[in-house]
C-alpha positions, 0 to 999 in steps of 0.5 A: 484463483485470487487469494487474499494473504496477511496485510503489511504495513508500509511506512512512506517517507516522501521527499518533504519528509512526509510520513504515512502509513500505507496497508498493502496486501499480499495477493496470490494469483496463480503462481505469482504474489504481488502486493497491492496497495489495499487502503489509505493511497487516497490520504498521501495523494490528497495531502500532495496536491496541498 
């Protein structure tokens, strides 16, 4: 069973010192906890391609 939990804001500092914010969602899958990148990852990825 999947249970969505609260989101956690994560500040990502890249080697070039560019700073981005990602949101992680905490999911409970059976008896395990996982953190899933919730949004904005594509934006960070696209900026790296420039």
